[in-house]
C-alpha positions in Angstrom: -0.1 0.0 -0.2 1.2 3.7 -0.7 1.5 6.1 1.6 0.3 9.6 1.2 2.4 12.4 1.5 2.1 15.2 4.1 1.3 18.2 2.3 0.3 21.2 4.1 -2.8 21.7 1.4 -2.1 25.3 2.6 0.7 27.0 0.1 0.8 29.7 2.0 -0.1 32.6 4.2 0.1 36.3 4.7 -1.5 37.3 7.7 -5.5 35.9 7.7 -4.9 35.3 4.0 -4.6 31.4 2.6 -2.9 30.6 -0.6 -3.9 26.9 -1.2 -1.9 24.4 -3.9 -5.4 24.4 -6.4 -5.8 27.8 -6.6 -1.7 28.0 -6.9 -2.2 25.0 -9.3 -4.5 27.5 -11.7 -2.7 30.7 -11.4 1.0 28.8 -12.7 -1.1 26.3 -15.3 -2.6 29.6 -16.7 1.4 31.0 -16.6 3.0 27.6 -18.3 0.0 27.9 -21.2 0.4 31.0 -21.9 4.0 31.1 -22.0 3.2 27.2 -24.5 1.1 30.0 -26.7 3.6 33.1 -27.0 5.4 30.2 -28.5 3.5 28.6 -30.4 2.3 31.7 -32.1 5.3 31.9 -33.3 4.4 29.1 -36.1 3.6 30.3 -39.8 0.0 28.4 -39.3 -0.5 30.3 -35.5 -4.2 31.5 -36.1 -3.0 34.3 -33.9 -0.2 36.7 -33.4 1.8 36.6 -30.5 0.8 40.7 -29.7 -2.6 38.8 -29.6 -1.4 36.1 -27.7 -2.0 38.0 -24.0 -6.5 39.1 -24.7 -6.8 35.1 -26.4 -5.7 33.4 -22.8 -7.8 36.8 -20.8 -11.3 35.3 -22.8 -10.7 31.4 -21.7 -9.1 32.2 -17.9 -12.7 33.6 -18.1 -14.1 31.0 -19.5 -12.9 28.8 -17.5 -13.8 30.3 -14.1 -17.2 30.6 -14.9 -17.9 28.1 -17.6 -16.3 25.8 -14.1 -18.4 27.0 -12.0 -21.9 27.8 -13.9 -21.3 23.4 -14.9 -20.1 22.3 -11.4 -23.4 23.8 -10.1 -26.1 23.3 -13.5 -24.4 19.1 -13.3 -23.9 18.5 -10.3 -26.0 20.8 -8.4 -28.4 21.5 -9.4 -31.7 21.7 -6.6 -28.8 22.9 -4.2 -29.0 25.9 -6.4 -32.2 26.4 -7.2 -32.7 26.3 -3.8 -30.1 28.1 -2.4 -29.9 30.8 -5.8 -26.5 32.8 -3.8 -24.7 29.5 -3.7 -23.7 29.9 -6.9 -21.3 33.3 -5.8 -19.7 31.8 -2.9 -16.6 30.2 -4.9 -14.9 29.8 -2.1 -16.9 26.9 -0.8 -16.0 25.3 -3.8 -16.8 23.6 -7.1 -16.1 24.2 -10.5 -16.2 21.0 -13.1 -14.8 20.4 -16.6 -17.0 19.8 -18.6 -18.9 24.1 -17.8 -15.1 24.8 -17.8 -14.7 23.6 -21.5 -18.5 24.9 -22.6 -17.1 28.2 -21.6 -13.6 28.0 -23.0 -15.8 26.8 -26.5 -18.4 30.5 -25.7 -14.8 32.4 -25.6 -13.3 30.9 -28.5 -16.6 31.8 -30.4 -15.8 35.7 -29.5 -12.9 35.8 -29.8 -12.6 34.3 -33.2 -15.4 36.6 -34.2 -14.0 40.3 -32.0 -10.6 39.0 -34.2 -12.7 37.7 -37.8 -10.3 34.4 -38.0 -11.5 30.7 -37.6 -13.0 29.6 -33.8 -11.8 26.1 -35.0 -8.3 27.3 -35.7 -8.3 29.0 -32.7 -9.7 24.7 -30.7 -7.0 23.3 -32.4 -4.8 26.4 -31.1 -5.6 26.2 -27.4 -6.5 23.0 -27.1 -3.0 21.3 -26.4 -2.6 24.1 -24.0 -5.4 22.3 -22.1 -3.7 19.6 -20.2 -1.3 21.2 -18.7 -3.7 23.0 -16.2 -5.9 19.7 -16.6 -3.0 18.2 -15.1 -1.7 20.1 -12.0 -5.5 20.9 -11.0 -5.4 17.0 -10.0 -1.9 17.9 -8.7 -3.7 20.0 -6.4 -7.2 17.6 -6.1 -4.9 15.3 -4.6 -3.0 18.1 -2.1 -6.3 19.0 -1.3 -7.6 15.4 -0.5 -10.5 15.4 -3.4 -11.9 13.7 -5.5 -10.3 10.2 -4.1 -10.5 6.8 -5.4 -12.7 4.2 -4.3 -11.5 1.3 -2.5 -8.9 -1.0 -3.4 -6.7 -4.0 -2.0 -4.7 -3.8 -4.5 -0.4 -2.3 -4.3 -2.2 0.7 -5.3 -3.7 2.2 -2.4 -3.5 4.8 -0.5 -5.0 5.6 3.5 -6.4 10.2 2.9 -5.8 10.9 6.1 -9.2 13.1 5.9 -10.9 9.8 4.4 -13.5 10.4 7.9 -13.8 5.6 6.6 -9.4 5.6 7.2 -9.8 3.1 3.7 -7.1 2.6 1.2 -8.4 3.8 -1.7 -6.6 4.5 -5.2 -5.6 8.8 -5.8 -7.4 8.6 -9.1 -6.4 12.6 -8.6 -2.8 11.2 -9.7 -4.0 9.2 -13.2 -5.5 11.5 -13.9 -2.9 13.6 -13.9 -1.1 11.3 -15.9 -3.8 10.3 -18.2 -5.4 13.9 -18.3 -2.2 15.7 -18.4 1.1 14.8 -19.6 -0.4 11.9 -21.9 -2.4 14.1 -23.3 -0.2 16.7 -23.9 1.9 14.8 -25.6 -0.1 13.3 -27.4 -1.9 17.4 -28.8 2.3 18.1 -29.1 2.6 15.2 -31.0 0.1 15.8 -33.4 -0.5 19.5 -33.9 3.3 19.4 -34.7 2.3 20.0 -38.1 -0.5 22.2 -40.0 -3.9 19.9 -40.6 -7.7 20.4 -41.0 -8.6 22.5 -38.4 -10.7 20.8 -36.2 -8.1 17.9 -36.3 -6.6 19.2 -32.8 -9.4 20.5 -31.3 -12.1 17.1 -31.8 -9.2 15.0 -31.1 -8.7 16.6 -27.5 -12.5 16.0 -26.8 -12.5 12.7 -28.3 -9.2 11.3 -25.6 -10.3 13.5 -22.5 -14.0 11.7 -23.1 -12.5 8.1 -23.6 -8.9 8.8 -20.5 -11.6 10.6 -18.2 -15.0 7.5 -19.1 -12.0 4.7 -18.2 -10.8 7.1 -15.0 -14.4 7.2 -13.5 -14.2 3.6 -12.6 -11.9 4.0 -10.0 -12.7 7.3 -8.8 -15.1 7.8 -6.2 -18.5 8.8 -7.6 -20.4 12.0 -5.5 -22.1 10.9 -2.6 -25.2 12.8 -3.4 -25.6 11.8 -6.6 -24.6 8.2 -7.0 -24.6 6.6 -10.4 -27.2 7.7 -13.1 -27.6 4.8 -15.6 -26.8 1.4 -15.1 -25.5 1.2 -11.4 -22.5 1.4 -12.4 -22.2 4.4 -14.7 -21.0 7.7 -13.5 -22.2 11.3 -14.0 -19.1 12.2 -15.4 -19.3 9.3 -17.3 -22.3 10.2 -18.8 -21.1 13.9 -19.2 -17.9 12.2 -21.2 -20.7 10.4 -23.8 -21.1 13.4 -26.3 -17.9 14.4 -25.9 -16.3 11.9 -27.3 -19.5 11.5 -30.5 -18.2 15.2 -30.5 -15.0 15.0 -30.5 -15.5 12.8 -33.1 -17.9 14.3 -34.8 -15.8 17.6 -35.4 -12.4 15.3 -36.5 -14.0 13.0 -39.2 -15.8 16.5 -40.6 -12.2 18.3 -40.8 -10.5 15.3 -42.2 -13.6 15.0 -44.9 -13.9 19.0 -45.6 -9.6 18.6 -46.0 -9.7 15.9 -48.3 -12.5 17.7 -50.5 -9.8 20.4 -50.2 -7.1 18.3 -51.8 -9.0 16.3 -54.2 -10.3 19.9 -55.7 -6.5 21.4 -55.8 
């Protein structure tokens, strides 16, 4: 059995103000994505120039935060919000959802594409390889904060989280997600986007692969206590939300491939 490392979820304090590792991971993720975006903007086929990267990152940051919060409220705690509408604004109580954050970023990209009169799909392809950086760091923040842990297990990968009231060995599913949704997804997308692709291919691959990785890890991640399983006594809310994601990503890739093939044939 693995031993949970003694890590204080509070990175540092400034008087009464505490900075948690989870929030710090978000900040580091944004800064790292910003740096990578500046580098990628130098490519000749980049849809944005270096001076436009700052605005793009700001648009996406708002999309992540607003979409992530609204997504968590609507997808996971709709009844609580309806009974207490002001809970939506009490962000310090926690609650962010990737699926909502994705929708928020897509809206932000659409708005920014209109602002610069550019291609929405090309912007999505540009941003997609940077997203796993934040995902991986965010999952590490979940691990340090001892939240979103896995289901009980008797395997050698089991780990007892100090904050777990049952004190059961559990899968460190946050680390599985950090590996798959973070490192692996980042490497695949960076490799795939190393040369020009039909608009929508990189973004579609990101959406599809994330859905697959998240769906798989959900089998060892504890479902939300207030939700449990949605379908067949085994499918979680996260897995259910991944199904349309996989279909959407695959559909965009097929459309992009067909469009690229039709264009090359015509030429």
